[in-house]
C-alpha positions, -999 to +999 in steps of 0.1 A: -610+023-519-570+017-524-567+051-508-590+043-476-571+010-474-535+022-484-516+046-459-495+035-426-509+000-424-484-006-454-454+016-451-450+021-413-465-012-400-460-039-427-424-033-427-422-036-389-441-068-388-419-083-415-389-076-391-405-090-360-418-120-375-393-135-401-386-117-432-394-137-460-413-165-442-441-137-433-439-119-465-449-153-479-477-162-455-489-128-459-495-126-496-513-161-490-536-142-464-541-114-486-557-142-514-572-166-488-584-142-462-584-108-475-599-108-505-630-127-496-634-111-466-632-076-480-658-090-503-682-100-473-675-072-454-688-048-481-717-072-492-728-072-457-727-034-456-747-032-490-772-053-481-779-037-444-772+000-459-763+005-421-732+011-398-713-012-378-735-009-347-767-022-369-753-043-393-748-077-377-784-075-359-799-065-394-782-092-407-795-116-379-770-125-357-779-134-321-768-106-300-758-085-333-762-053-318-738-059-287-713-072-311-715-039-334-711-020-303-680-041-290-664-037-326-670-002-325-652+004-290-620-013-304-621+005-335-621+038-310-590+020-295-571+018-331-580+053-338-562+061-308-529+046-312-532+050-353-532+088-343-499+087-324-481+070-351-493+097-376-480+119-349-447+105-353-450+110-394-456+144-391-428+152-365-404+140-387-419+155-420-413+187-399-374+178-392-367+170-427-379+205-437-361+221-406-330+205-418-333+224-449-332+256-430-302+244-408-322+241-377-316+216-349-343+193-348-341+159-333-370+139-345-365+110-327-374+128-297-407+117-299-404+078-306-413+061-273-385+043-256-382+008-262-386+004-223-391+026-191-404+061-196-395+092-213-413+122-202-400+143-230-414+116-256-449+111-236-454+151-236-446+152-273-468+125-283-492+136-263-493+173-276-492+164-314-515+135-314-541+163-294-537+185-325-543+160-348-575+148-332-582+186-331-580+191-367-600+157-377-630+173-352-627+202-368-632+190-403-656+161-392-679+188-375-685+207-407-694+170-424-668+156-449-675+126-473-669+136-508-638+155-498-620+122-484-624+106-520-610+136-540-579+137-519-572+104-517-570+106-559-539+130-554-522+114-522-524+080-531-507+082-561-483+107-547-474+081-518-467+054-545-443+078-566-426+084-533-423+048-524-409+037-558-381+069-557-371+053-523-368+021-537-346+030-562-323+045-538-324+022-514-312-009-537-282+010-548-271+019-516-237-004-512-249-037-492-283-034-502-282-070-515-281-086-484-313-068-473-332-078-506-323-115-500-334-116-465-367-097-476-377-115-505-355-152-505-341-163-473-369-185-466-361-200-433-388-228-426-379-231-386-395-195-383-429-209-392-452-208-364-488-203-358-478-168-342-463-160-375-490-172-396-518-154-374-494-123-372-495-124-414-532-126-411-539-097-388-516-076-409-537-086-442-569-074-419-551-042-407-539-033-439-570-038-459-590-020-427-612-053-422-624-058-389-663-056-392-665-020-390-646+003-416-655-016-445-692-027-435-696+011-437-680+015-466-700-010-481-731+007-473-722+036-493-717+014-528-740+014-556-764-015-563-744-021-596-710-026-585-688-057-590-677-064-551-656-095-564-636-074-586-634-046-566-620-068-537-594-083-558-584-047-574-583-028-536-565-059-522-537-060-550-531-021-547-529-023-511-506-051-511-484-035-539-479-005-512-465-029-486-442-046-507-430-015-524-421-003-488-408-034-478-383-027-510-378+009-496-368-001-462-351-033-458-321-030-484-313+005-463-317-017-431-290-040-442-266-012-457-267+011-429-262-018-401-298-016-385-315-046-370-346-060-388-365-063-359-364-029-345-403-028-335-426+001-345-398+024-346-383+008-377-396+031-405-384+061-386-347+049-378-342+036-416-358+061-441-339+095-423-306+076-434-317+068-468-327+105-471-292+118-460-278+094-490-297+112-515-288+146-532-316+171-519-329+140-495-347+165-472-368+175-500-372+140-507-381+134-471-403+166-465-424+150-493-425+111-488-431+122-449-461+148-461-475+125-487-474+096-457-489+118-435-517+127-460-527+096-466-530+086-430-546+118-422-573+111-445-576+074-433-579+088-395-607+114-406-624+082-425-620+063-391-634+091-372-661+097-397-671+061-390-673+063-353-694+097-353-718+083-377-721+052-354-731+076-325-754+096-345-774+069-359-780+050-329-781+075-299-798+111-297-762+128-299-759+157-325-727+154-347-708+179-332-710+163-298-702+132-308-673+141-327-661+159-297-671+126-275-654+103-297-619+124-298-622+125-260-624+086-259-599+079-289-572+104-268-575+084-233-571+049-256-540+067-274-523+076-242-510+041-229-491+030-258-472+064-257-453+048-227-431+027-247-427+007-277-432-027-254-463-015-246-471+001-282-463-034-295-489-053-275-514-026-280-510-030-318-509-068-316-542-067-297-560-041-316-542-040-350-541-079-353-562-097-330-593-078-327-594-070-368-587-107-374-620-115-351-639-089-368-633-101-401-641-136-392-676-124-374-684-105-403-680-139-426-698-159-401-725-131-401-728-128-439-724-170-442-747-183-414-770-153-400-780-140-435-805-158-456-781-177-484-805-164-512-804-128-500-763-131-494-758-147-534-780-123-549-759-094-528-728-111-537-738-111-574-752-075-581-732-060-608-711-095-614-716-119-641-690-146-630-702-179-623-678-180-594-699-161-569-712-192-555-679-205-548-673-173-534-700-176-509-688-213-498-655-197-490-668-171-470-692-197-452-664-225-446-633-215-449-626-181-436-639-194-402-620-227-404-588-207-413-588-181-385-601-206-358-576-230-365-548-204-363-567-191-329-565-222-317-530-230-329-514-196-313-530-207-282-515-238-278-484-227-287-483-201-260-497-228-234-467-249-244 
């Protein structure tokens, strides 16, 4: 489960969101969001999936949510849009990894060419992204038409530790760069109360949902695969802990280096790719570390991409007459169309990411909590939560899912809307 959750959302998205939304203040509210929303929402989605034993499209209806089938199709569509731009970023990672390897051979390779411009358009960047994204989606389809479930878990057991080891090595190098102390202070200690607003708190909550793969889709499906004796509350705590640690390590690897080499923290979605190559350049045999790091990050991201495609493909085959091969090619085509718009520039990409990566996933977590807490019978929900769990806190967890999660998320949405209106 940590392998499913940890990946680009931690290493690429978390640092750039920290840079965009205020450093230490964002980090604090992110950790609070993981504890207050993330862990119980993760437990809610797994419980919903295990109880219904159905994927996203059918789970809400099976649990009794009015209009549940249409809700399921809506989140199915938003997940497809998220797969599109996620695969874009995966293409950036692959291109930078090739660039690190090319530098060892003395070849000229401008990795930054694939990044979208801040504003305006770049034909070279767009065509590179379109080509690499198509290749990655093709690779996903060729694997998934043969069926892949256990293979994802086995590969995750290798790639997830490799990613953590690479992050730890980067942290040690980044914090020893001259001037790194200012980055550490900004990232961890320099808490500015004036930067706190509804937008920051909502962004932190959205990052928690994105990072944990919440949204009423991914984790509902994975919950349907869980054994009856799995301790869901405990599993949620451990998964959230491992996932959060990955994000915090990524920040420790990036922000000391950002300040040491004089970059701007609020550089947007390209922050990772502007910072880490400079860190690798400052390391002996940095090209090797760079190739291994981007390679392991690509591997982890590719597994998440496969798992996401598996969710939507299974959603189609379970609810239509399409065969698996037909569903795989259709969903790849739709996801590719969704991927084209955020290729234009980083301004468009940021809006797309905040919509589908923060807003829709937070909304999905809200709907999943409401479905478990208000649509499913209380006795059934408590019984499912308590499977494999001896803790007396299950009743409190149920109350938290039913009342606290909806109240907090709705309050944040209202506060953000009022902030924008004023």
